C-alpha angles and dihedrals in degrees: 000000000000121000134210127213114232137173119228136182118224137174111266091239090059091048089052091051091049090048090053090053090051094047089048087056092240087124127021094223146359089256093056093047093050093042092054092045092053092045090050092050092049091049091052091049090052091050091051090050090052091048090051091051092047090050088061091062120100106231094205093051092046091049091050091049091049093050092046092052093045092052091058095047101043094077090055094053116105118244117248 
């Protein structure tokens, strides 16, 4: 995967926390720590978006659709 170099501004307290993680060998560098933090945040935002979309579904309607589809396919399934 290609990478891009960027410049960011952070509160000094956050930089200190990142530096502690690096000096504790939890992360090899500031860049890696920040990259993983951003990736984690983006992943959590995607999961929340998925949860919001799933919350819009009507469970009874989805169950009925599932059962209707299963009823049509069951006869075509091979016997085991």
